[in-house]
Steps between C-alpha positions, in 0.01 A plus 500: 500500500791327671803311387606160625775665706251701707443387856151417617404797713217573737374766260493252212319248719239763589451594136464139386264422789272787397486382140443140612213612723327664204544189287369269774196720569421513127535122467276439801232730361487290183471164675201335663426218740750217517748677272504796734548274806782308330673823400466640853646184655804519272537868586527417871809288431655762274427778750675305775812482283476871426465571870822306565676704232370824650620394845844429353508848346402650835769305682761614247389861535533477879852355467599779262361763739703353786817496285442861400441609859812323622706643216378850570580458870851379412559802276387739774736328741801577281417865428 
């Protein structure tokens, strides 16, 4: 689907998150008791890391939007 030269985009993150959600829900439905609890505890840690990644993507998107806005304003200034 993507080559190693592709950048990690917000859209790719969304797509992978959706697939991961389906896999996690399926795995949870097959587990019981202590196995389910153990799996859920590990998921909390992983989800915190994913949340940090998502926040980084959001911050980058905001920076890009600001750059674009400033660039557009500069172009209008010189017209």
